[in-house]
DRENPA-3360 file (N, C-alpha, C; in nm, 2 decimals, always signed):
BEGIN
1 = MELIHKYF = +11.85/+9.80/+10.70/+11.90/+9.88/+10.59/+11.95/+9.80/+10.47 ~ +11.97/+9.67/+10.50/+12.02/+9.58/+10.39/+11.92/+9.58/+10.27 ~ +11.79/+9.58/+10.31/+11.68/+9.58/+10.20/+11.69/+9.71/+10.12 ~ +11.72/+9.82/+10.18/+11.72/+9.95/+10.11/+11.84/+9.95/+10.02 ~ +11.96/+9.90/+10.06/+12.07/+9.89/+9.98/+12.04/+9.79/+9.86 ~ +11.97/+9.68/+9.89/+11.95/+9.58/+9.79/+11.86/+9.63/+9.67 ~ +11.76/+9.71/+9.71/+11.66/+9.75/+9.60/+11.69/+9.89/+9.55 ~ +11.77/+9.97/+9.62/+11.80/+10.10/+9.57/+11.95/+10.13/+9.58;
9 = PELTADQL = +12.03/+10.06/+9.50/+12.17/+10.08/+9.50/+12.22/+10.22/+9.45 ~ +12.13/+10.30/+9.39/+12.16/+10.43/+9.34/+12.16/+10.54/+9.44 ~ +12.12/+10.51/+9.57/+12.11/+10.61/+9.67/+12.25/+10.68/+9.70 ~ +12.24/+10.81/+9.72/+12.36/+10.88/+9.76/+12.40/+10.86/+9.90 ~ +12.52/+10.90/+9.94/+12.56/+10.89/+10.08/+12.47/+10.96/+10.18 ~ +12.43/+11.08/+10.13/+12.34/+11.16/+10.22/+12.20/+11.09/+10.24 ~ +12.15/+11.04/+10.13/+12.02/+10.97/+10.14/+12.04/+10.84/+10.23 ~ +12.14/+10.77/+10.21/+12.16/+10.65/+10.30/+12.18/+10.69/+10.44;
17 = EKFEQLKP = +12.24/+10.79/+10.47/+12.26/+10.84/+10.61/+12.12/+10.87/+10.67 ~ +12.04/+10.94/+10.59/+11.91/+10.98/+10.64/+11.82/+10.85/+10.67 ~ +11.83/+10.76/+10.58/+11.75/+10.63/+10.60/+11.80/+10.55/+10.72 ~ +11.93/+10.56/+10.74/+11.99/+10.49/+10.86/+11.94/+10.56/+10.99 ~ +11.92/+10.69/+10.98/+11.88/+10.76/+11.10/+11.73/+10.73/+11.14 ~ +11.65/+10.69/+11.04/+11.51/+10.68/+11.06/+11.47/+10.58/+11.17 ~ +11.53/+10.46/+11.17/+11.49/+10.37/+11.27/+11.51/+10.41/+11.42 ~ +11.64/+10.46/+11.45/+11.66/+10.51/+11.59/+11.57/+10.62/+11.62;
25 = LYEEWNSK = +11.54/+10.71/+11.53/+11.45/+10.82/+11.56/+11.31/+10.77/+11.59 ~ +11.26/+10.68/+11.51/+11.13/+10.62/+11.54/+11.12/+10.54/+11.67 ~ +11.23/+10.47/+11.70/+11.24/+10.39/+11.82/+11.23/+10.48/+11.94 ~ +11.30/+10.60/+11.93/+11.30/+10.69/+12.04/+11.16/+10.75/+12.06 ~ +11.10/+10.80/+11.95/+10.97/+10.86/+11.96/+10.86/+10.76/+12.00 ~ +10.88/+10.63/+11.95/+10.78/+10.53/+11.97/+10.77/+10.50/+12.12 ~ +10.87/+10.52/+12.19/+10.87/+10.49/+12.33/+10.79/+10.59/+12.41 ~ +10.77/+10.71/+12.35/+10.69/+10.82/+12.41/+10.55/+10.82/+12.35;
33 = INVISRKD = +10.54/+10.81/+12.22/+10.41/+10.82/+12.15/+10.40/+10.70/+12.05 ~ +10.31/+10.61/+12.08/+10.31/+10.49/+11.99/+10.25/+10.52/+11.86 ~ +10.33/+10.52/+11.75/+10.28/+10.54/+11.62/+10.31/+10.42/+11.53 ~ +10.39/+10.33/+11.58/+10.43/+10.21/+11.50/+10.42/+10.09/+11.60 ~ +10.35/+9.98/+11.56/+10.34/+9.87/+11.65/+10.48/+9.80/+11.67 ~ +10.49/+9.73/+11.78/+10.62/+9.67/+11.81/+10.66/+9.57/+11.71 ~ +10.56/+9.49/+11.66/+10.59/+9.39/+11.56/+10.64/+9.46/+11.43 ~ +10.58/+9.57/+11.39/+10.62/+9.64/+11.27/+10.76/+9.71/+11.29;
41 = MDQFYSNH = +10.79/+9.75/+11.41/+10.92/+9.81/+11.44/+11.03/+9.71/+11.42 ~ +11.00/+9.58/+11.45/+11.10/+9.48/+11.42/+11.13/+9.46/+11.27 ~ +11.03/+9.50/+11.19/+11.04/+9.49/+11.05/+11.03/+9.63/+10.98 ~ +11.09/+9.72/+11.05/+11.07/+9.86/+11.02/+11.11/+9.89/+10.87 ~ +11.22/+9.84/+10.83/+11.27/+9.88/+10.69/+11.19/+9.81/+10.58 ~ +11.13/+9.69/+10.60/+11.05/+9.63/+10.50/+10.91/+9.68/+10.51 ~ +10.85/+9.69/+10.63/+10.71/+9.72/+10.64/+10.67/+9.86/+10.63 ~ +10.77/+9.95/+10.64/+10.74/+10.09/+10.64/+10.83/+10.17/+10.53;
49 = VLHSLSIV = +10.96/+10.15/+10.54/+11.04/+10.23/+10.45/+11.04/+10.17/+10.31 ~ +11.06/+10.04/+10.29/+11.06/+9.98/+10.16/+10.92/+9.99/+10.10 ~ +10.82/+9.96/+10.18/+10.68/+9.98/+10.13/+10.65/+10.11/+10.08 ~ +10.70/+10.22/+10.15/+10.68/+10.35/+10.10/+10.75/+10.38/+9.97 ~ +10.88/+10.33/+9.96/+10.96/+10.35/+9.84/+10.92/+10.26/+9.72 ~ +10.82/+10.17/+9.74/+10.77/+10.10/+9.63/+10.72/+10.19/+9.52 ~ +10.67/+10.30/+9.56/+10.61/+10.40/+9.47/+10.72/+10.44/+9.37 ~ +10.84/+10.46/+9.42/+10.96/+10.50/+9.33/+10.98/+10.40/+9.22;
57 = KLYEFEDG = +10.96/+10.27/+9.24/+10.98/+10.17/+9.14/+10.89/+10.19/+9.02 ~ +10.78/+10.25/+9.04/+10.68/+10.26/+8.93/+10.65/+10.40/+8.88 ~ +10.67/+10.50/+8.97/+10.64/+10.64/+8.93/+10.75/+10.73/+8.96 ~ +10.79/+10.81/+8.87/+10.89/+10.91/+8.88/+10.84/+11.05/+8.90 ~ +10.87/+11.11/+9.01/+10.83/+11.25/+9.03/+10.94/+11.34/+8.98 ~ +10.89/+11.45/+8.91/+10.98/+11.55/+8.85/+11.02/+11.66/+8.96 ~ +11.14/+11.71/+8.94/+11.18/+11.82/+9.03/+11.08/+11.93/+9.02 ~ +11.04/+11.99/+9.14/+10.95/+12.10/+9.15/+10.80/+12.05/+9.16;
65 = EKVLDIGT = +10.78/+11.92/+9.15/+10.64/+11.87/+9.17/+10.60/+11.89/+9.32 ~ +10.47/+11.89/+9.33/+10.41/+11.90/+9.47/+10.33/+11.78/+9.50 ~ +10.36/+11.71/+9.61/+10.30/+11.58/+9.64/+10.23/+11.60/+9.78 ~ +10.11/+11.55/+9.79/+10.03/+11.55/+9.91/+10.02/+11.41/+9.97 ~ +10.06/+11.39/+10.09/+10.05/+11.26/+10.16/+9.93/+11.27/+10.26 ~ +9.82/+11.21/+10.23/+9.70/+11.23/+10.32/+9.69/+11.11/+10.42 ~ +9.66/+11.15/+10.54/+9.66/+11.05/+10.65/+9.79/+10.99/+10.67 ~ +9.89/+11.07/+10.68/+10.03/+11.02/+10.68/+10.07/+10.93/+10.80;
73 = GGGFPGIP = +9.99/+10.94/+10.90/+10.02/+10.86/+11.02/+10.15/+10.89/+11.08 ~ +10.25/+10.80/+11.08/+10.38/+10.82/+11.13/+10.47/+10.89/+11.03 ~ +10.42/+10.92/+10.91/+10.50/+10.98/+10.81/+10.53/+10.90/+10.69 ~ +10.44/+10.80/+10.67/+10.46/+10.71/+10.55/+10.34/+10.71/+10.46 ~ +10.37/+10.72/+10.33/+10.50/+10.71/+10.26/+10.58/+10.84/+10.25 ~ +10.53/+10.95/+10.30/+10.58/+11.08/+10.27/+10.73/+11.10/+10.31 ~ +10.77/+11.06/+10.43/+10.91/+11.09/+10.47/+11.01/+11.01/+10.38 ~ +10.99/+10.88/+10.36/+11.09/+10.81/+10.27/+11.09/+10.87/+10.13;
81 = LAIYYPNV = +10.98/+10.90/+10.08/+10.97/+10.96/+9.95/+11.04/+11.10/+9.94 ~ +11.03/+11.17/+10.05/+11.10/+11.30/+10.06/+11.25/+11.29/+10.06 ~ +11.30/+11.18/+10.13/+11.44/+11.16/+10.13/+11.49/+11.12/+9.99 ~ +11.41/+11.04/+9.92/+11.45/+10.99/+9.79/+11.44/+11.11/+9.69 ~ +11.34/+11.19/+9.70/+11.32/+11.31/+9.61/+11.34/+11.44/+9.68 ~ +11.47/+11.48/+9.70/+11.49/+11.61/+9.77/+11.45/+11.73/+9.70 ~ +11.42/+11.72/+9.57/+11.38/+11.84/+9.49/+11.23/+11.84/+9.46 ~ +11.16/+11.76/+9.53/+11.01/+11.75/+9.52/+10.95/+11.80/+9.65;
89 = SFTLVDSI = +10.85/+11.88/+9.64/+10.78/+11.94/+9.76/+10.68/+11.84/+9.82 ~ +10.69/+11.80/+9.94/+10.59/+11.71/+10.01/+10.51/+11.78/+10.12 ~ +10.38/+11.76/+10.12/+10.30/+11.81/+10.23/+10.24/+11.69/+10.30 ~ +10.27/+11.67/+10.43/+10.22/+11.55/+10.50/+10.11/+11.59/+10.60 ~ +9.99/+11.53/+10.58/+9.87/+11.58/+10.66/+9.82/+11.46/+10.74 ~ +9.78/+11.49/+10.87/+9.71/+11.39/+10.95/+9.63/+11.47/+11.05 ~ +9.51/+11.41/+11.08/+9.42/+11.48/+11.18/+9.46/+11.45/+11.32 ~ +9.54/+11.35/+11.35/+9.58/+11.31/+11.48/+9.70/+11.38/+11.53;
97 = KKKITVVQ = +9.69/+11.47/+11.62/+9.80/+11.56/+11.66/+9.92/+11.49/+11.71 ~ +9.91/+11.38/+11.79/+10.02/+11.31/+11.84/+10.11/+11.25/+11.73 ~ +10.04/+11.20/+11.62/+10.12/+11.15/+11.51/+10.19/+11.26/+11.44 ~ +10.13/+11.37/+11.42/+10.20/+11.48/+11.35/+10.31/+11.53/+11.44 ~ +10.30/+11.53/+11.57/+10.41/+11.56/+11.66/+10.54/+11.48/+11.63 ~ +10.52/+11.35/+11.61/+10.63/+11.26/+11.58/+10.68/+11.29/+11.44 ~ +10.59/+11.31/+11.34/+10.64/+11.34/+11.20/+10.72/+11.47/+11.20 ~ +10.67/+11.57/+11.26/+10.74/+11.70/+11.26/+10.88/+11.68/+11.32;
105 = AVVDALEL = +10.89/+11.60/+11.43/+11.02/+11.58/+11.50/+11.12/+11.51/+11.41 ~ +11.07/+11.41/+11.34/+11.16/+11.33/+11.25/+11.20/+11.42/+11.13 ~ +11.11/+11.50/+11.08/+11.14/+11.59/+10.97/+11.25/+11.69/+11.01 ~ +11.23/+11.74/+11.13/+11.33/+11.84/+11.19/+11.47/+11.78/+11.21 ~ +11.46/+11.65/+11.26/+11.59/+11.59/+11.29/+11.67/+11.55/+11.17 ~ +11.60/+11.52/+11.06/+11.66/+11.49/+10.93/+11.69/+11.61/+10.85 ~ +11.64/+11.73/+10.89/+11.65/+11.85/+10.82/+11.60/+11.84/+10.68 ~ +11.48/+11.79/+10.67/+11.41/+11.78/+10.54/+11.34/+11.91/+10.50;
113 = KNVKVLND = +11.41/+11.99/+10.42/+11.36/+12.12/+10.39/+11.25/+12.11/+10.29 ~ +11.23/+12.00/+10.23/+11.12/+11.98/+10.12/+10.99/+11.93/+10.18 ~ +10.98/+11.93/+10.31/+10.86/+11.87/+10.37/+10.79/+11.97/+10.46 ~ +10.65/+11.98/+10.44/+10.57/+12.06/+10.52/+10.47/+11.97/+10.59 ~ +10.45/+11.99/+10.72/+10.37/+11.90/+10.81/+10.25/+11.98/+10.86 ~ +10.13/+11.92/+10.84/+10.01/+11.98/+10.88/+9.92/+11.89/+10.97 ~ +9.87/+11.94/+11.08/+9.77/+11.87/+11.16/+9.63/+11.92/+11.12 ~ +9.57/+11.85/+11.03/+9.44/+11.89/+10.98/+9.37/+11.77/+10.91;
121 = RFENINDH = +9.25/+11.79/+10.88/+9.18/+11.69/+10.79/+9.21/+11.72/+10.65 ~ +9.24/+11.62/+10.57/+9.29/+11.64/+10.44/+9.19/+11.71/+10.34 ~ +9.06/+11.69/+10.38/+8.96/+11.76/+10.29/+8.96/+11.91/+10.31 ~ +9.04/+11.96/+10.41/+9.05/+12.10/+10.43/+9.17/+12.17/+10.36 ~ +9.24/+12.09/+10.29/+9.36/+12.14/+10.22/+9.32/+12.22/+10.10 ~ +9.37/+12.35/+10.09/+9.33/+12.43/+9.98/+9.43/+12.45/+9.88 ~ +9.55/+12.40/+9.90/+9.66/+12.41/+9.80/+9.63/+12.31/+9.69 ~ +9.71/+12.31/+9.58/+9.69/+12.22/+9.47/+9.82/+12.14/+9.45;
129 = FNTIVSRA = +9.80/+12.01/+9.41/+9.91/+11.91/+9.41/+9.91/+11.83/+9.28 ~ +10.03/+11.80/+9.23/+10.04/+11.71/+9.11/+10.00/+11.57/+9.14 ~ +10.04/+11.52/+9.26/+10.01/+11.38/+9.30/+9.97/+11.38/+9.44 ~ +9.87/+11.29/+9.47/+9.82/+11.27/+9.61/+9.85/+11.12/+9.64 ~ +9.92/+11.09/+9.75/+9.95/+10.96/+9.79/+9.89/+10.93/+9.92 ~ +9.87/+10.80/+9.95/+9.83/+10.75/+10.08/+9.86/+10.61/+10.10 ~ +9.86/+10.56/+10.23/+9.89/+10.42/+10.26/+9.78/+10.37/+10.35 ~ +9.69/+10.29/+10.30/+9.59/+10.22/+10.38/+9.51/+10.32/+10.47;
137 = VAPAAKLV = +9.45/+10.42/+10.40/+9.38/+10.53/+10.48/+9.23/+10.50/+10.47 ~ +9.18/+10.49/+10.35/+9.03/+10.48/+10.33/+9.00/+10.42/+10.19 ~ +8.88/+10.38/+10.16/+8.85/+10.34/+10.03/+8.88/+10.45/+9.92 ~ +8.92/+10.40/+9.80/+8.96/+10.49/+9.70/+8.86/+10.60/+9.66 ~ +8.73/+10.56/+9.65/+8.63/+10.66/+9.61/+8.62/+10.77/+9.72 ~ +8.63/+10.73/+9.84/+8.63/+10.83/+9.95/+8.75/+10.93/+9.94 ~ +8.86/+10.87/+9.92/+8.99/+10.95/+9.91/+8.98/+11.05/+9.80 ~ +8.93/+11.00/+9.68/+8.91/+11.09/+9.57/+8.81/+11.20/+9.60;
145 = SLTKKAMQ = +8.70/+11.17/+9.66/+8.60/+11.26/+9.69/+8.65/+11.37/+9.78 ~ +8.72/+11.34/+9.88/+8.77/+11.43/+9.98/+8.89/+11.52/+9.94 ~ +8.95/+11.48/+9.83/+9.07/+11.55/+9.78/+9.05/+11.62/+9.65 ~ +8.93/+11.62/+9.60/+8.91/+11.68/+9.46/+8.96/+11.82/+9.44 ~ +8.94/+11.90/+9.54/+8.98/+12.04/+9.53/+9.13/+12.06/+9.54 ~ +9.20/+11.96/+9.59/+9.34/+11.97/+9.61/+9.42/+11.92/+9.49 ~ +9.36/+11.85/+9.40/+9.42/+11.79/+9.28/+9.43/+11.88/+9.16 ~ +9.55/+11.90/+9.12/+9.57/+11.98/+8.99/+9.52/+11.91/+8.87;
153 = KGGSHIFL = +9.48/+11.98/+8.77/+9.43/+11.92/+8.65/+9.55/+11.83/+8.59 ~ +9.51/+11.71/+8.56/+9.61/+11.62/+8.50/+9.69/+11.55/+8.61 ~ +9.66/+11.56/+8.73/+9.73/+11.50/+8.84/+9.68/+11.35/+8.86 ~ +9.74/+11.28/+8.96/+9.70/+11.14/+8.98/+9.71/+11.11/+9.12 ~ +9.63/+11.00/+9.16/+9.64/+10.95/+9.29/+9.72/+10.82/+9.29 ~ +9.80/+10.80/+9.40/+9.88/+10.68/+9.41/+9.85/+10.62/+9.55 ~ +9.79/+10.51/+9.56/+9.75/+10.45/+9.69/+9.82/+10.32/+9.72 ~ +9.87/+10.30/+9.83/+9.93/+10.17/+9.88/+9.82/+10.10/+9.95;
161 = KGGDLALE = +9.79/+9.98/+9.90/+9.68/+9.91/+9.96/+9.71/+9.76/+9.97 ~ +9.62/+9.68/+10.03/+9.64/+9.54/+10.04/+9.51/+9.46/+10.02 ~ +9.53/+9.33/+9.99/+9.41/+9.24/+9.99/+9.33/+9.25/+9.86 ~ +9.21/+9.20/+9.87/+9.12/+9.20/+9.75/+9.05/+9.33/+9.73 ~ +9.08/+9.40/+9.62/+9.03/+9.53/+9.60/+8.92/+9.54/+9.49 ~ +8.86/+9.42/+9.46/+8.76/+9.42/+9.35/+8.64/+9.51/+9.38 ~ +8.58/+9.50/+9.50/+8.47/+9.59/+9.54/+8.50/+9.73/+9.54 ~ +8.62/+9.76/+9.60/+8.67/+9.90/+9.60/+8.69/+9.96/+9.46;
169 = KAELLATY = +8.74/+9.88/+9.38/+8.76/+9.92/+9.24/+8.63/+9.95/+9.17 ~ +8.53/+9.86/+9.19/+8.40/+9.87/+9.13/+8.33/+10.00/+9.17 ~ +8.34/+10.02/+9.30/+8.28/+10.14/+9.36/+8.34/+10.27/+9.30 ~ +8.47/+10.27/+9.30/+8.54/+10.39/+9.24/+8.50/+10.42/+9.10 ~ +8.51/+10.31/+9.01/+8.48/+10.33/+8.87/+8.33/+10.36/+8.84 ~ +8.24/+10.32/+8.93/+8.10/+10.35/+8.92/+8.08/+10.49/+8.95 ~ +8.15/+10.54/+9.05/+8.13/+10.68/+9.09/+8.21/+10.78/+9.01 ~ +8.33/+10.75/+8.96/+8.41/+10.84/+8.88/+8.44/+10.77/+8.75;
177 = RSLRWYET = +8.35/+10.78/+8.65/+8.37/+10.71/+8.53/+8.48/+10.76/+8.44 ~ +8.53/+10.88/+8.47/+8.64/+10.93/+8.39/+8.78/+10.88/+8.44 ~ +8.78/+10.82/+8.55/+8.91/+10.77/+8.61/+8.95/+10.63/+8.55 ~ +9.08/+10.61/+8.55/+9.13/+10.48/+8.51/+9.21/+10.42/+8.63 ~ +9.19/+10.30/+8.65/+9.25/+10.23/+8.77/+9.36/+10.14/+8.72 ~ +9.48/+10.16/+8.77/+9.60/+10.07/+8.73/+9.65/+10.01/+8.86 ~ +9.66/+9.88/+8.86/+9.69/+9.80/+8.98/+9.82/+9.72/+8.96 ~ +9.91/+9.73/+9.05/+10.03/+9.65/+9.04/+10.06/+9.58/+9.17;
185 = NLSTLFEE = +10.08/+9.45/+9.16/+10.12/+9.37/+9.28/+10.26/+9.39/+9.32 ~ +10.28/+9.43/+9.44/+10.42/+9.45/+9.49/+10.51/+9.33/+9.49 ~ +10.44/+9.21/+9.49/+10.52/+9.09/+9.49/+10.60/+9.08/+9.36 ~ +10.56/+9.15/+9.26/+10.64/+9.15/+9.13/+10.77/+9.24/+9.14 ~ +10.77/+9.32/+9.25/+10.89/+9.41/+9.27/+10.98/+9.36/+9.38 ~ +10.92/+9.31/+9.49/+11.00/+9.27/+9.60/+10.97/+9.12/+9.64 ~ +11.07/+9.05/+9.68/+11.05/+8.90/+9.71/+11.01/+8.88/+9.85 ~ +11.02/+8.98/+9.94/+10.99/+8.95/+10.08/+10.84/+8.92/+10.10;
193 = TFFETKKI = +10.81/+8.83/+10.20/+10.68/+8.78/+10.23/+10.57/+8.89/+10.25 ~ +10.62/+9.00/+10.32/+10.53/+9.11/+10.35/+10.45/+9.16/+10.23 ~ +10.52/+9.15/+10.11/+10.46/+9.22/+9.99/+10.37/+9.13/+9.91 ~ +10.34/+9.01/+9.96/+10.26/+8.91/+9.88/+10.12/+8.96/+9.85 ~ +10.06/+9.03/+9.95/+9.93/+9.08/+9.93/+9.92/+9.23/+9.91 ~ +10.03/+9.30/+9.90/+10.04/+9.44/+9.89/+10.03/+9.49/+9.74 ~ +9.96/+9.60/+9.72/+9.94/+9.66/+9.58/+9.96/+9.81/+9.58 ~ +9.99/+9.85/+9.46/+9.99/+10.00/+9.43/+9.88/+10.02/+9.34;
201 = INLTGVVK = +9.79/+10.12/+9.37/+9.69/+10.16/+9.28/+9.72/+10.30/+9.23 ~ +9.71/+10.32/+9.10/+9.73/+10.45/+9.04/+9.60/+10.49/+8.97 ~ +9.55/+10.61/+9.00/+9.43/+10.66/+8.94/+9.46/+10.78/+8.85 ~ +9.42/+10.77/+8.73/+9.45/+10.89/+8.64/+9.32/+10.93/+8.57 ~ +9.31/+11.05/+8.53/+9.19/+11.10/+8.47/+9.14/+11.23/+8.54 ~ +9.05/+11.30/+8.48/+9.00/+11.43/+8.53/+8.88/+11.40/+8.62 ~ +8.88/+11.45/+8.74/+8.76/+11.44/+8.83/+8.70/+11.58/+8.84 ~ +8.57/+11.58/+8.81/+8.49/+11.71/+8.82/+8.48/+11.75/+8.96;
209 = K = +8.51/+11.88/+8.99/+8.51/+11.93/+9.12/+8.37/+12.00/+9.16;
% end
């Protein structure tokens, strides 16, 4: 939790309490359904919570916005973002039922009223969203293709990724010429070693459906 205090001193007492509850909740569920590796659990707040909250450092969601977290896995980045933005509506989607079981349990335990959890493939989502987020799910071009019908006009994609993204960027821009790719190295935001190769990708522009 020291890292959360360090980088987000503006958090309220309620938000801090919810973030403090996260690790014991995931430890309990991880003993039943493995959704986080043991190595990552040792670095839970840096590798999962702070990584998810890196989006907050660059992009501000407005009250009433609708955000879709595709391939949410254990609930990242959706759950930390939902704690930070209690007045933003989040829909967390994953096709793997056991992962969604854990996500729903954590959402219920934290009483996150602004979160909806779905066990489905994200290409089946029929609602419309201002922003679509994901963390290490699939290549950007594929993510855009499968979520076109869920994106509101003027919306944007925010992807948490790592490593060399040159080929992925080239594929995306060759396929969707109207999109703009903005890339930020997380090492410019956080000094921890984990973030040395981590990046945030923001895609803006209109995608024809």
